[in-house]
N, C-alpha and C positions, 0 to 999 in steps of 0.2 A: 354479375356486371358485364354487359358486353366491351370489348376493346374501344368500340367507337362510344361507347356512353361515357367510359373511363376518359377517353380522351375530350370530350365534351365539359364532363366535369371540371376536368382539368383547365380547360381553358377557360371555362366561367371564372372559376377561383382565380386564376391570375388577371382576368380582366376585371374583376370587382376589386382585386387588390390595387391594379393600376388606378379604377375610376376613384378608389378613397383617397390613394394619394393625390392623384389630381384634385378632388374636392378639396383637399387640405389646402394645394396651391392657390384655389380660387379664394378660399377663406384667408389666407395668409395676404394674399393681394389685397383685398378689402379691409382687412386690419391695417395695411399699411398706409392705404390710402385715408382710414381713420385716423391715421396717429397714435394706433394702441397696438400691443403685443398680441400675436395669436389666443394666447390663454386670456386673455382679457375680452377680446372677442368672441372666445366660443364661452366664458361666463356670462355675456350679453347675450348670445343667444338662447343660453340657457333659460335666462330669465324671459326671454321671449316665448320660448315654449311652454314655461310656467305660469308666467303672468308675475310673479314673485317667489321670493324665497329667504329662508333663513342664511346666514353665513355657513351654517352648519349644513343646511340642505346643498348649498352648492359646493361645500369642501367634499361631500359625498358623490356630488355629481361629477366634480372634475376630477376627483382624486388627490386634489392637492390640500395641504397641511391648513388648519385653521387660520395660522398665522400669515401663512401666503395668499388665503382667501381673503382675510380682512386687509393684507395691502393691496389687492386688486380691486377690491369694493372702494378702497381711499382712493385710487388712480381713477376710477371710472366715475366717483362722486365727484371728484376734481374738476375732470373734464366734463362735467354735466351730463353725462349718460344714464346714472341710476341716480337713486335717492333712496335715503335708511327714513324709515317711518314705524314707531312704535307701535305694537300689536294692541287694539283696543282691549283685547280681553286681559293681556300679562302685560303690562308697561315695560317689565324686564326684558320682554321681545324684543328685537330688532327686526324688520322686514326688509329686504331689497326688492326695490321694484324698479323697472326701466322707467325712463323720462321718454314719453312717448313723443313729445314734441321733437324730440331729436332724430327719431325713428327713421322720418323722411330722409335722411342723409344715407342712410343702409340702402333702402329700398332701390335706389336707383343703379347702385353698382351690381345689384343680381338681373336686373332686365334682361341683360343679354344671356343669362342662362335660363332664364324662367321660360323666354320667347325658342331659346333652343331645345327645352326639355318640352315645352306645346308642339314643335314641329316634330321630334323624334316620337314621342307618344302617339301624334293622331296617326301612326302607321298599325296601331294596335287596337283590336276589338277590346268591349269591353270585358270579356271573359280574361282575356291575355293580361291586361291592365289588373284585374283582380288577383292573377297569380303572381304578376310582380309586385302587388301590395303585400301579398302574402308572403313573398321572399324575403323583400327588404324588412317587412316587421321582424320574422324569423331573425334575419343577421342583424338586426338593431340589438333585440334581446340576447342573442349570442354573443355579440361584442361584449355588452355591458357583463354579463356572466364572465366573461373572459378576463375581463380588465379587472374586476374584484377578485377572481382567483388569483390572478398572476401578483396583484399589490397584497393580498391576503398571506400568500406562500411564496417566499423567495426562491426556495426549489424548485417551483413550477418553471423555471425558465431555461 
C-alpha cells in the first residue's frame, strides 16, 4: 500500500467517523424538536425501516434491554408515534408499528438534508454512486457486526 493510499484511507476513515458524528447531531436535533430522546427517535426510525417489529426485535436492533425497550415503546405510544397490535397468528405476540399519520411531522425536518444530499450527489455519475452504495452498505454491515461483538464480549474494548 503506497503512502498516499494510506493517507487517503486514513483521511476517509476520519471523514466518515466525523460524518457519523454529524449525522447523530442532526438526529438529536430532530429528536429534540419532536420532544423525544435520541434512543426513542432511533427506535422510531428502526420501525420506519422495518415497517413493524416486536419488542424483542427492537431490543436486538438497538442493543437495549427488553425492559428499556418496553419503556421506550410506552413513551412512544403515549406520544402517539407507535401503536401495539396483536399478531393475527399468535395473539400472545405483540407487534409495534409506527403511526403513519404522525410521520408527516418528521419528514419536513429532513428536507434540508435531503436537498443537500441531492445537490452533493448530483456531481457523481452512476458508476460512482454504485461505489458509494457498496461502501456504505459494507460500512453498515461492519458497524452492526462490531456493535454485536462489543456487546457480547466486554473484553473486546
